[in-house]
N, C-alpha and C positions, 0 to 999 in steps of 0.2 A: 224327383224330377231329374231327368238326364242333364248332363253338363252342357251348358251353353258356353262356347269358347269366346265368341265376340259378336258384336252388333255393329252394323254399319247403316248409315242413312246417307243416300246419295240424292242430290237435287236433279232436276230434269236435264240439266246440261252435263251431268256426269261428275260434278264436283262433290267431293266428300264433305258433308256438313256436320256429321257426328260419327264418332267411333268410340267404342267402349270395349275394353279387353276384360274378360271375366276369368283371368288366371289360366289362360291356355298354356300349353307346355312350351310352345315356341313363340314367345312375345315378339311383336313386330314394332319397329321404330316407326316414326311418323311417315317417312318416305315409303316404307313398305305398305302401310295402310292405304296411303294415297294411290299406290300402284294397283293394289288389289281392287280398290273401289273403281278405278278407271278401267281396269281390265274387265270387271264384272259388267259395268255399264256398256262397254263395247260388245261383249259376248251376248248380253241381253238384247241389244239392238239388232245384231246380226241374226240372232235366232228368230226374231220377229219377221225378218225379211226372207229368210230361208225356209220357214215352215211351210209344209204343203197345205196346211189348214188356214183358210182365210180367217182373218181376225184374231190370229194368235197373239197373245199378250207377252210372249217371251218365256224364258226359262223360269220355272217356279221351284224346281228342286234339282240339285246337283248332288248325286251320290258318288262319293269317292271311297277308297279303302279305309281311310282314317278319319273321315269327317263327312257330314252332310251340310249342304248349304241351301237354306230355305229362303225364298224371296217373295215379297209382296210389293206390287206396284200400285200406287194410288192413281186415281183418275187424273191428277195433276202431273203425273210423271215421276213423282218422288218415289224412290225405291228404298225399301227396308229389307235388309237381309241379315240372317243369323247363321253363324257357323257353329255347329253343335256336334255332339257324338253321333256316330252312325246309328241309324235305326230309331232315332228319336221321333216320337209321335206327337201330334197335336201342335206342331210349330206354327201352323197357319193361324190357329186361335191366338197364340201368343203374339204373332206379328200384327194381328188386328187390334189387340189390346195396346201394343206399342204405338200403333197408328192413332188410336183414340187418344193416348197420352200426348202424342205429338200435336194433335189438333187442339186439345184442351189447354196444354201448358205452353206450347211454342207459338202456334199460329194465333192464339188469342192474346198473346203477350204484346202490348202496344210498343215495346222497345225492340221487338224482334224485326229484322229486315229480311224479306223473302230471299231465299237462295244463299243466305250467309250461314257461316258456322253457328251451331246451336250452343248458346251459353245461357242456360235457364236452370236455376237451382231447383225449382219445383219439378221440372221435368226430370232431372237427375234423381231426385228423391223418390218420386213415384215410379220411375223406371226400375230402380233398384228394388223397390217393394214388389213390383209385378214380376220381376225375374226370380225373386226369392220365394214367391208364393208356391204352394203345393199345386201340382197339376190338377187335382180335383177342384180346388178352389178356383183356379183359373178357368176351368171349363164351366163352372157354375155361374159365371157372370152373365 
C-alpha cells in the first residue's frame, strides 16, 4: 500500500477535530496542522461556489508534484482528508472506511460531544488497523 502521510478530520465549521501524522518527511506542529485544516476548509467551500456545475460538492482530489490530497465530505459537512504519495489509488475506499470507523466509534460514543476534538481509544486502534491493512483486504470489505 502506498504511503499515507497524514489524516485530517474537520468539523462542519472548519475546526480541526482530529489529526494523525503517519511519519511524513516534514512533520508539522499543532499550529501548522490547524492552518492546513482551515485552509482546506476554505478552499473546499470556495470551490463549491465557483464551480460551473450545479450541485458541486467541492474538491475531492488535489494533485501536487510531491503529494496527493484526497477528500471525502459526509452529509453532515464533516470532511475527511488524507495526504498521500502521488498516484495512490483507491483512497476513496479508505476514506469511506475511515468514515465508517468515525460513525461506529466516535459518534456512537456517549461521552463524545459533537464538533469537539476526537479522543476515543477504540477509534484510534481501529483506524491504525485500517491504515495498515493491505489494499486488497481493504477493497474486499
